[in-house]
N, C-alpha and C positions, 0 to 999 in steps of 0.2 A: 543267701543269694537274694538280691533285690528283685522286685517284680519286673523292673526295667530290663535287667540282665537276663531274666528268665524268658521274657518275650522276645528279646533281640537275638538270643542264641539261635533259634531255628532260622531266622532271617539271615543271620550271618552265615549259617551253614548252606543255605540256598544260594546266597551270593557267591560263596566259594565254589559251589557246584557249577554255577554258570561260568565262572572264570575258568574252572578246570576243563569245561567242555571245549574251550578254545585252544587248549594245549599251549600255554604261554611260553614254555621253554622252546618249543618248535618255532613259534612266531619270532622270538628273539633272533634266531639264526637267519630266518628269512629276511628280516629287516636289515640285517648286516649286509646283505647283498643288494639292497635297494638304494640306500642313501649314497654310498660311494659311486654307484653307477650314475646317479643324477649329477654328481660333481663332474664326472668324466664327460657326460653328455653336454653339460653346460660349458665345459672348459674352464671352470671356475666355480665359485659358490652360487648355486641357484637361489632363488627367492626363498626366504624362510617359510613363508606361507605356503608356497608350492610344496616344499619338503614336508611340512606339517600335514597338508592335505593328502599327499601321496602316502606318507607313513600311516595316517589314520585309515585311509582306504585300503591299504595293503593289510593292515592289522585286522580290519573287519572281514576282508576276503579270506585270509588264512584262518581266522577264527570260525568263520562260517563252514569252510571245508572240513575243518577238524571236528566241529560239532555234528555235521552230517555223518562223518566217519564213525563217531561214537554211537550214533543212533543205529546205523547199519551193522556195526560190529559188536553190539552189546552182548550177543550170544557167545562170541569168541572171548570177550573181555571177562566173562564170568569164570572161565576155566584157565585163564592165564594169570599166574601169580603176580606179575608186575602191573596188571591192569585191574585187579579186583577192587581197588579203591576208587575207581572212576565213578562219577555221580550217577550214571544210569544203572550201574551194577549195585551200588549201595541203596538206591532208591531215593537219593536226595533230589533228583530231577526226574520227572516222568518222560518217557519217549516222546509223547505228544508235545510237551513243553519244550523239549530240546529241539524238536523239528521246527516248531514255530520260531524259536530263538535263532536257529541256523538260517532260516529263511529271511528273517528280519535283518540279520547281519549281511547276508548276500545282497539284498536289495539296497541296503544302506551303502555298502561298498561301491556298488555299480553307480548309484546315483551321485555319491560324493565325488568319485573320480571323474565322472562325466561332467559334472557341474564345475568343479574346481581345478581339474587338470586337463585331460583331453579325452575325446570319445574313444580313441584307440586304447588308452589305458583302461577305461571302463570295460571295453569289450574283452581285453586281455584278462581282466579280473574275472569276468563271467566265464571265460574259457577255462581259467585255472580251476575254478570251483567245479565246473562240470567235468573236467578231466579227472580230478581227484576223486570225485564221488562216483561217476559212472564207469570210467575206464579202469581206474586203479581199485577202488574199494569194492564195487559191485561186480566187476568182471575179472580182473587179473589176479587180485590178491589171493583168492581161494582156488585158483585154477592153474596157475603157471609158476614155475620156478623163476621165470623171467619177470615176475611181478614188479619187483623194485626197480628194475632197469627202466621199463617203459612207464611204470607208474610214477617214477621219480621226475618225469617231465613236469608234473604239476609244481614241484618245488623250484623249477627254473623260471617260472613266470614272473616272480618279483623283479628279476633283472630286466625283463622286457617292459614291465609296467613302469619301473623307474625311468627307463630311457624314453618311453613314449610320453610320460608325463612332462618331460622337459622339452622334447623335440616334436611331439605329435607324430612321429614316424619311428622306424627301426632301421638300423644300419649294421654294417658288418661287425663293428665293435660289440654291439649288443648281442649279436648272435654268437660271437666267440665266447663271451661270458656266459651266455646260455649253455653253450657246449661244455664249458668248464664245470658248471653245476651239474649238468646231466651226467657227465662221466664221473664226477666226484661222488654222486649219491650211492652207487653200489658199493664201492670200497669203504664208504662211511657206514652204511647200514648192515652189510653182511657180517662184520665183526660183532655187532650188537645181536644179530640173529644167531651167531655161534654161541654167545653167552646164554641166550634164552632159548636154545634149541629145543629143550624139553617142553617149554611152554608152547612153542609153535607146533610141535609134534602133537601135543595133547589137543590143541585146537584144530588140528588137521589143516594147517596153513602150509603150503608147500614152499616155504622159504628155501633158498639154495642150501643153507646149512642143515636143513632137515632131510633133503633128498640126495645130497651128495656128501662124500666123506670130507673131513677137514682139509686134507692136502689139495683137493679139487677147489674148495672154496678159497683156500689161501692163494692158489695160483691165479684165480680170477681176480682176487683183490689186488695182486701185483700188477696184472695187465691193465686194470682200470686205473690204478694209481699212476702208473707210467703215462697212460693216455691223458689223464687229467693234467698232469704237470706239463706235458708236451703241448697240449692245447692252450694252456695258460701263456706259454711263451709266444704264441702267435700274435698276441696283443702288442708285444714290444715293437715290431716294425709297423704294425697297421694302425695303432691308435694315434700317434706313437707314444709308448711309455718310456720313462726315463730310468735313471740309476736306481732309485728307491724301489720301484716296482720290480725291476729286473733282479735286484739283489734278494728281495723277499721271495719272489717266485722261485728262484733257484735254491735258496737256502731252506726255506720251509718245505718246498716241494721235495728236495732231497731227503729231508727228515721223514716226510710222509712215506716216501718210497722205501726208505731204510726200514721203517717199522713194518711195512707190508712184507718185505723180504724176511724179516725176523719171524713174523707170524707163520709164513710158509715153511721156514726152516724148522720151527717148533712142531708144526703139524706133521712134517715128514719124519721127525725124530720120535713122534708119538708121545710127546710130553705136553704139559699144560700150555695151551696156545696163547694165553693172556690176550684175548681179542680186544679187550677194552683199551689196551695201549694204542692200537691202531685207531679205534673209535675216537679216543681223546686227541690223537695226533691229527686226525682228519678235521675235527672241529677247529683246532688251533690253526691249522694250515689255511682253511677257507676264510676264517676270520681275519687273519693277518694279510692274506692275499687281497681281500676286498678293502680292508682298511688302506692298504697301499694304493689301490685303485683310486680311492678318494683323496689321498694326500698328494700323490705324485703330480697331478695337474696343477697343484697350487704352488709347487716349488719353482724357484727361479731358473733352474737349469732345464 
């Protein structure tokens, strides 16, 4: 091994650690809900530079919240199998360095959005970070089985940030899409918590799958999946949305609901619930729904 590669390896590990602090896979999904909303708010294609600034600001905001989360939850992460490779657990990044990193990202997000988009978008970014850190991570997560319901509000803010970046205000369409993401979060996350039930139990985190039996969780997934799809249909007359969005909302929503019912049926039968089928369906559903939000306004009909 050359001296250069020997020296660069620790630096590369540190860089990977800082990137891991931001939870890039989570950020990807959040950005999927931002850009299409900007198209809908504009009624066409918004400025490329405005989109770039909003995406950059949103990425910094989500990365900051996730980094703060890892600092606060590092004790939990050490006992959960799926999180034991996180940089604060492995020691690649120190808690103090992670805290400074999260704070720099937060300040950068707020400043960038204020300067290049709108003050409202910047304030929403600050609110999203504060909500995720103080309401979800520090208060609800370890205390209530309702944690993901109300804590999931933080994940709805990219919708509002995207709309505010374009218009400088919020309207009923933005709040409907906020509601869609809010209602979608529990049936998206509860199946994941079913798969990692033992992890959450060992960490003494009262996820619904830990404190309730599988049929109860399955029924809640059904109710929230139905509510998500119904709320998405409100956009059709109010936006108004066209044929593409309507078809996607009904078809993918129907698939999401069907998978939820299958999960419940398997839970009642006492067989393997296969919760990741619903988890995967939920991601595909939300992605296609928001892609259609962004494409539908550009179509000629």
